N, C-alpha and C positions, 0 to 999 in steps of 0.2 A: 461692636456693631450687632444689633439684633434685627430680627425680621418678623413681619406679620403678614398674614394672608389678607388681601383685599380682592373684591370681586369686580371683574370687568365683563359685563354681559353675562355669559354662562360659564366663564372660566376664571379660576382663582389665579391671582397674580401675587408673586412674592416680592415684597418691597422692603427696603431698609428703613429702620426707624431711629436707630441711635448708634453712636460709636462708643467704644470702650478704650479710652486713651488713644494711642496712635496705631492700634491694631484693630483688625476686624476679623470676623469668623466667616469663612466661606460656607455656603450650604453644603451639607454632607455629600450630595450627588456631585457637585462641582469639585469638591476636594478629592473625592474618590477618582473622578475622571483625571484630575491633575496628577495624582499619584500613579495611576495606571499608565498615563502618557509618558511620565518620566521613567518609569520602570521599563517600558517597551523601548524607549530611546537608549537606555543604558544597555539593554540586551542586544539591540542592533549594533551598537558601537563595539561591544565585546565580540560579537560574532564576526564583524568586519575585521577587527584586529587579528583574530584567530585565523581567518581565511588568508589574510595577507601574509602572516607568519608562515602558514603552511605552504603557500606558493613559493616564498623565498627559500624556505628550507628544502623543498623539493628540487628547485633549480640548482642550489648549491650541491646537494647530494649527487644529482645527475652529472654535474660538471666534475666533481671529485672522482666519482666511480667510473665514469665512461669517457671522460675527456671530450674530444671532438665528436665521438659517437653518441654523445648525449642528445644529439638532434634526432637520432633514430627513434627514441622512445616517444617524443612528442608527435613525430610523423605517424607512428603506429597508432597512437590514440586518435589522430585526426582522421585516418582512413579506415580503421577497424575498431570495433567495440571490444577492446582488449579486456576490460574489467568483466564484461558479461561472459566472455569465453572462459576466463580464469575462474570465475565464480561457479559456472556450470561444471567445469572440469573438477573443481574441488568437491562439489556436491556428489558427483558420481564416484570419485575416488574414495571419499569418506565412507560412502555406502558399501562399495566393493571391498575395500581394504579393512575398515574398522568396524563396520556394522553388519557384516554378512550374517544372514539368518535371523535378523532382529526386526522383521516386518511388524508394523502395527496393524490393527484391524482397519478395514476400509472405512468404517464409520467413526474411527477415533480421530482426535485432533492431532495434526502434525504441527510441531513448533520449530521455528528457526529464529535465530537472534542476529541482529545486525546493529551497527553503530552509524549514526548519521555523519558522513564525512564532508570535507570541504567541497568535493566534487558533486555532492548531492544538493548544494545550496543554489538558490536563485537570487535575483536582485533584492528581494525582500529579506534575505539572509535567514531563510528557513528552508526546509526540505522542499525541493521543487515538486509541483503536482505530478509531473510525469514520472518522477522517481518512485512514487507509490506503486504504479503499475509495473515498473521494472522489478521492484522487490517482490511483487506478487508472482512474477515469472519464476523467480528462484524458489519461492514458497510452494508453488504448484509442482514444479519439477521434483522437489524433494518429496512432496505428498505422493505423486504418482509412483516414484521409485520405492519409497519406504513402505507403501501399502501393498506393493507387489503388482499393482495394476499396470505399470509400465511393461513388466515382463509378460503379463497376460495379453496386453494389446499387441506386443511384438509377435507373440506366437500366433495371434489371430490376424496378423498382417494388416493392422489398422492403427490409428492414432487419434489424437484430439486436436482441435483447433478452436481458438477463441472466436465465438460468433457475436458476443455482446458482453459488455462490462459496464458497471456503474460504480462510482466512488462517492461515498458520503464522507466529506471532510468535517471534522469536529474541532480539532485544535492542532496547531502547527507542531511539527517536530523540529527541535532545535539542534544546533551543531554539537556533535559528540554525544548526543543523547542515545542511550541504549534502548532498543526497541525489540519487543517480542512479536513475531508475526505468526498468528495462529490460523491454520488452514484446515477446513473440514468440508466434506460433501454434505449438502443439505437434502438433495433429492436427485432423481433421474427420471427421464421419460423415455419414449421410443427413439429419441435421436440425440439426447445430450445429457451431460452431468451438470448440475448446478452447484457451484462452490461458493463458500463464504470465506473471506480472509479478513482478519482483524489485526490492526496495528495497536498493540497494547503496551502501556508503560509497565514498569516492574511492580508498581503498586496496584495494577489492575485497571487503570484508567484507559478507556478506549479512545484513541486519537482519530481513527478512520475505519470504515468498513467498506469492503469491496465485494460485489457480487459478479460472478462470471458465468456465462453459458459456454460450456465446453462441448462442442459438437463432435461426435464420433465420425471419422471419415475413413473410408476403405482405401488403402494404398493402390490396390488393383481394382479398377471399376468393374471388371468382368467377374470378380468374385462375389459370392453372396454377402450381403451386408450383415454385419454383426452388431446388434443393438447394445446399448448400455446395460440393459437387464441381463442379456446373455453374457456379457463380459463379467458382470458381478457374479453371476452363477458359476462361471468358469473359475473365477478367483476364489470364491468362498466354498465351492463344492456343494452348495444347495441353493434352492430358488429363493434368494433373499429379496424381499419386497422393498421398494423405495419408501423412505420415511414420508409421512404426510406433509404436503405442502403447507408452509405457514402462510398467513394472510398476506404479508408483504411480498413474499416470493411469488405467490399466485398472481398478485397485481403486476409485479415486474414482468412475469412471463407474458401476461396479457398485453402489456405495453410493447414488449418486443415483437409480438405477433402483429399488433396494429402497425408498428413502425415498418416491419417487413412488408406488409401489404401496401403501405403507402409508397415505399420505395419502388415496388414492382410497377405501380401505376406511373411512376416517373420515367421508367425505362421504355 
């Protein structure tokens, strides 16, 4: 089957003109869409089978190892975020026990690696959107600890809290995929640090980018406020200036300011 273009008004229309035997050739765009659809369906089926096997294997192991007490583990996971607590504990222990004295510079990139697990999946059988922010928690904790800023903030009796975050998703993360999370500070002002976190494949492909505003808060409101610039100076030993704001970060900060003003009008 062959095709030719005919004009209908202002638009070209693709119409068949002939057949070749009992077969015909799809237009390239339709053929490509068909291949992509079939590939995606195969990928979803594979992920579904892997998730099911992981659930069955977990249930069998719990029953074998704990017997009737196997119910305790599911109950713990229902009422407490066990994985989060274990991951944070491991990050702290790894730094204290294995990496003592190996802090990186505050402006350096901090890297952590994780694998997408069945517990990270959603109904679309790829990593759930909320899990990106969860992994960012671990990445930021490691960044603050390994840069030495966590110790500096503790000595100054202050900490940081997330005031804003934005995620730019580019491509899904699939089951058992190995991912590198790269965390770095972009800039700081009189009240907050601005961090960027990238979810990167081993070949360098960026799957998602997260921007966060980390506002400095004083634990004791009666004490003098310590600004991000002062914290950096205490950490580095000199008056380090913030890197210049990139165009997109400047626009993002403006958006957050406008959003904050709008919310104040609602209250």
